[in-house]
C-alpha positions as CSV (number, residue, x, y, z in Angstrom):
1,X,122.1,88.2,60.8
2,X,125.6,87.2,61.9
3,X,127.1,87.7,58.6
4,X,130.2,88.5,56.8
5,X,131.2,87.7,53.2
6,X,133.4,84.8,52.2
7,X,134.7,84.4,48.7
8,X,135.3,80.8,47.7
9,X,138.0,79.4,45.5
10,X,140.8,80.2,47.9
11,X,140.0,83.9,48.4
12,X,140.6,84.7,52.1
13,X,138.3,86.3,54.6
14,X,138.8,89.3,56.8
15,X,139.1,88.4,60.4
16,X,136.8,88.6,63.3
17,X,136.6,91.8,65.2
18,X,135.5,92.3,68.8
19,X,132.6,94.5,69.8
20,X,131.7,95.7,73.3
21,X,128.3,96.0,74.7
22,X,128.7,97.5,78.1
23,X,131.0,95.2,80.1
24,X,130.1,92.2,77.9
25,X,132.5,91.3,75.1
26,X,131.7,89.1,72.2
27,X,133.4,88.4,68.9
28,X,131.7,88.3,65.6
29,X,133.1,87.4,62.2
30,X,132.6,90.3,59.9
31,X,133.7,91.3,56.4
32,X,132.4,93.3,53.6
33,X,132.3,92.7,49.9
34,X,135.1,95.2,49.5
35,X,137.4,93.7,52.1
36,X,136.6,90.0,51.3
37,X,139.4,90.1,48.8
38,X,141.9,91.4,51.4
39,X,144.2,89.5,53.7
40,X,143.2,87.3,56.7
41,X,144.0,88.6,60.2
42,X,143.0,86.2,63.0
43,X,141.8,87.5,66.3
44,X,144.6,87.0,68.8
45,X,143.8,84.5,71.5
46,X,144.6,87.1,74.1
47,X,142.2,89.6,72.8
48,X,139.2,88.2,74.6
49,X,140.2,86.1,77.6
50,X,137.5,84.2,79.4
51,X,135.7,86.4,81.9
52,X,133.5,84.0,83.9
53,X,134.0,84.9,87.5
54,X,132.7,83.6,90.8
55,X,133.4,84.8,94.4
56,X,134.6,88.2,93.3
57,X,137.2,88.0,90.7
58,X,138.4,84.4,91.4
59,X,137.4,81.4,89.4
60,X,136.4,78.5,91.7
61,X,135.6,74.8,91.3
62,X,133.3,74.0,88.4
63,X,133.4,77.6,87.2
64,X,137.1,77.2,86.5
65,X,136.7,74.0,84.6
66,X,133.9,75.4,82.5
67,X,136.0,78.6,81.8
68,X,138.8,76.4,80.6
69,X,136.4,74.5,78.4
70,X,135.1,77.7,76.8
71,X,138.7,79.0,76.2
72,X,139.6,75.7,74.5
73,X,136.7,76.3,72.1
74,X,138.5,79.4,70.9
75,X,141.5,77.4,69.7
76,X,140.4,74.9,67.0
77,X,144.0,74.2,66.2
78,X,144.9,73.5,69.8
79,X,146.6,75.6,72.5
80,X,149.7,75.1,74.6
81,X,149.4,75.0,78.4
82,X,151.4,78.1,78.8
83,X,149.3,80.0,76.3
84,X,146.1,78.8,77.9
85,X,147.4,79.8,81.4
86,X,148.1,83.3,80.2
87,X,144.6,83.6,78.6
88,X,142.9,82.4,81.7
89,X,145.0,84.5,84.1
90,X,145.2,81.5,86.5
91,X,148.2,79.6,87.9
92,X,149.4,76.8,85.7
93,X,148.7,74.0,88.2
94,X,145.1,75.2,88.5
95,X,144.6,75.2,84.8
96,X,146.3,71.8,84.5
97,X,143.9,70.3,87.1
98,X,140.9,71.7,85.2
99,X,142.3,70.2,82.0
100,X,142.8,66.8,83.7
101,X,139.1,66.8,84.8
102,X,138.0,67.6,81.2
103,X,140.2,64.9,79.7
104,X,138.8,62.3,82.1
105,X,135.3,63.2,80.9
106,X,136.4,63.1,77.2
107,X,135.7,66.8,76.8
108,X,139.3,67.8,76.2
109,X,142.3,66.0,74.6
110,X,145.8,66.5,73.4
111,X,147.3,66.3,69.9
112,X,150.6,64.7,69.0
113,X,152.4,68.0,69.8
114,X,150.9,68.2,73.3
115,X,148.5,71.0,72.5
116,X,145.1,70.9,74.2
117,X,141.9,71.0,72.2
118,X,138.2,70.1,72.6
119,X,137.7,66.3,72.9
120,X,135.8,64.1,70.6
121,X,133.1,63.4,73.2
122,X,132.3,67.1,73.5
123,X,132.0,67.4,69.7
124,X,129.8,64.2,69.6
125,X,127.4,65.6,72.3
126,X,127.3,69.0,70.7
127,X,126.5,67.7,67.2
128,X,124.0,65.1,68.4
129,X,122.2,67.7,70.5
130,X,122.0,70.1,67.6
131,X,120.8,67.5,65.1
132,X,118.1,66.3,67.5
133,X,116.6,69.6,68.2
134,X,113.0,69.6,66.8
135,X,113.3,73.0,65.4
136,X,116.4,72.1,63.5
137,X,114.7,69.1,61.9
138,X,111.6,71.0,61.0
139,X,113.3,74.2,59.8
140,X,116.2,72.9,57.7
141,X,114.2,71.7,54.7
142,X,112.5,75.1,54.3
143,X,115.9,76.8,54.6
144,X,117.2,74.6,51.8
145,X,114.2,75.7,49.7
146,X,114.8,79.4,50.3
147,X,118.5,79.2,49.7
148,X,118.0,77.4,46.4
149,X,115.2,79.7,45.3
150,X,117.1,83.0,45.9
151,X,120.6,81.8,45.5
152,X,121.3,83.4,48.9
153,X,121.9,82.2,52.5
154,X,118.9,81.3,54.7
155,X,119.1,81.3,58.5
156,X,117.0,80.3,61.5
157,X,117.7,82.2,64.7
158,X,116.4,82.7,68.2
159,X,116.4,85.6,70.6
160,X,118.7,85.5,73.6
161,X,118.5,88.7,75.5
162,X,120.0,91.5,73.5
163,X,121.3,89.1,70.8
164,X,120.2,86.6,68.3
165,X,121.8,83.2,68.0
166,X,121.9,81.2,64.8
167,X,120.4,77.7,65.2
168,X,120.6,76.7,61.5
169,X,122.0,77.9,58.3
170,X,121.9,76.8,54.6
171,X,124.2,78.3,52.0
172,X,123.1,78.6,48.3
173,X,124.1,75.6,46.2
174,X,126.0,77.9,43.8
175,X,127.8,81.2,43.9
176,X,131.4,82.2,44.5
177,X,130.6,84.7,47.3
178,X,128.9,83.5,50.5
179,X,128.3,84.7,54.0
180,X,130.5,83.7,56.9
181,X,127.8,83.3,59.4
182,X,128.0,80.1,61.6
183,X,125.6,78.0,63.6
184,X,126.0,79.3,67.2
185,X,127.1,82.8,66.0
186,X,125.6,85.8,67.6
187,X,124.6,89.4,66.6
188,X,123.0,92.3,68.3
189,X,119.2,91.8,68.0
190,X,118.3,95.4,67.1
191,X,120.7,95.4,64.1
192,X,119.2,92.2,62.4
193,X,116.0,91.3,60.7
194,X,115.5,88.1,62.8
195,X,116.2,90.2,65.9
196,X,113.7,92.9,65.0
197,X,110.9,90.6,64.0
198,X,111.3,88.8,67.4
199,X,111.6,92.0,69.4
200,X,108.5,93.3,67.7
201,X,106.5,90.7,69.6
202,X,108.2,91.6,73.0
203,X,108.5,95.3,73.0
204,X,105.1,96.9,72.2
205,X,105.7,100.4,73.6
206,X,108.4,103.0,73.6
207,X,108.8,102.6,77.3
208,X,109.4,98.8,76.8
209,X,112.1,99.6,74.2
210,X,113.7,102.1,76.5
211,X,113.8,99.5,79.3
212,X,115.2,96.9,77.0
213,X,118.0,99.3,75.9
214,X,118.7,100.4,79.5
215,X,121.6,102.7,80.3
216,X,124.0,101.1,78.0
217,X,123.9,102.5,74.4
218,X,123.4,99.7,71.8
219,X,126.2,99.0,69.4
220,X,126.0,100.4,66.0
221,X,127.7,98.1,63.5
222,X,127.0,100.3,60.5
223,X,125.9,103.9,59.9
224,X,122.5,102.5,59.0
225,X,121.9,100.8,62.3
226,X,118.9,102.1,64.4
227,X,120.6,103.0,67.6
228,X,118.0,105.1,69.6
229,X,114.9,103.9,71.4
230,X,112.7,106.2,69.2
231,X,114.1,104.8,66.0
232,X,113.9,101.2,67.1
233,X,110.3,101.7,68.4
234,X,109.2,103.1,65.1
235,X,110.8,100.2,63.2
236,X,109.3,97.6,65.5
237,X,105.9,99.2,65.1
238,X,106.3,99.0,61.3
239,X,107.4,95.4,61.6
240,X,104.3,94.4,63.5
241,X,102.1,96.2,60.9
242,X,103.6,94.5,57.9
243,X,104.4,91.1,59.5
244,X,108.1,90.9,58.6
245,X,111.3,92.7,59.4
246,X,114.0,94.2,57.3
247,X,117.8,94.6,57.7
248,X,118.9,97.3,55.2
249,X,122.6,96.8,55.6
250,X,122.2,97.6,59.3
251,X,124.4,94.7,60.6
252,X,126.8,94.5,57.8
253,X,127.4,96.9,54.9
254,X,126.6,95.2,51.6
255,X,124.3,92.6,53.2
256,X,120.5,92.9,53.6
257,X,117.8,90.5,54.7
258,X,114.1,89.9,55.2
259,X,112.9,87.9,58.2
260,X,109.7,86.3,59.2
261,X,108.6,84.8,62.6
262,X,108.4,81.0,63.0
263,X,105.9,79.4,65.3
264,X,107.3,76.0,66.2
265,X,106.5,75.6,69.9
266,X,104.0,78.2,71.0
267,X,100.5,79.3,70.2
268,X,101.3,82.9,70.8
269,X,105.0,83.7,70.8
270,X,107.4,83.0,67.9
271,X,109.9,80.3,68.7
272,X,112.4,81.9,66.3
273,X,112.7,83.6,63.0
274,X,113.7,82.6,59.4
275,X,115.6,85.0,57.1
276,X,116.9,85.3,53.7
277,X,120.2,87.1,53.9
278,X,121.5,88.5,50.6
279,X,124.4,90.4,49.1
280,X,122.8,93.7,48.3
281,X,124.5,94.0,44.9
282,X,123.2,90.6,43.9
283,X,119.8,90.5,45.5
284,X,118.5,94.0,46.4
285,X,116.2,94.4,49.3
286,X,113.4,95.3,47.0
287,X,113.6,91.9,45.4
288,X,113.1,90.2,48.8
289,X,110.2,92.5,49.7
290,X,108.5,91.7,46.4
291,X,108.8,88.0,47.2
292,X,107.7,88.2,50.8
293,X,104.5,86.1,50.3
294,X,106.5,83.4,48.5
295,X,108.9,83.3,51.5
296,X,106.0,83.2,53.9
297,X,104.4,80.3,52.0
298,X,107.7,78.4,52.1
299,X,107.3,78.3,56.0
300,X,104.2,76.1,55.6
301,X,102.5,75.5,59.0
302,X,105.3,77.2,60.9
303,X,104.2,80.6,59.5
304,X,101.1,80.7,61.8
305,X,100.7,80.4,65.6
306,X,99.9,76.9,66.8
307,X,96.2,76.3,67.4
């Protein structure tokens, strides 16, 4: 899962770091149990400028407006026009026109200091859409059950190409150390339990795994990550055989998880996966494996394909 470790009671997090998958860049918040006690270091806004391009290397029309919107999302505290212009790599009048269009639609606004930020209308639409998703409504109660039962974080995620995307998350009701995963966060599918349990239904042969990997080597977040087609194929085959997937500190050292498929919309293909993501020192992987049937039962009707 998209996880790091957060220590509550005013203990800071380690910052996000940027990974590269071929020419695609994405940022993921990560930290380990060891560095969760260390200082906070925020990702500079200039570290990952918006890269949406149309007509060669030039942003045009609606592409420019959407690129500005995406860049605004990276600045929850707001961003000055000059800073936004540098991040976009576009002329100031061009960026200003895009901001004007977003402000007219209520998708952007300005604070008292003149800094631009996402507008209330954008947030209203985003939250309303998320809350109304059928899977969110159906999955959240079982995530709450799992989080309370194990005292760990429960996630629901879907597959999106080479990544998994979190659609829902529930933290445990107690505990000083929690995971920093967020709804909408992404992680490489091959390094996560939810990703592997979903890939197991899509990649049935070694050739299929090789085609999925392609010519770009997959990222390896930890020394435990399965980074070759042969390794991943063997693990996906084992996942199909046992009916669940494991993440043995493959996405984040110190964090493991067990994931099961969820059948919410299809009679044959999982619509997503649910996982219990745990701190290894607190809930060893063996504990999750021993409780797999209990976790499966918690899924209720979602554990079986629709009939």
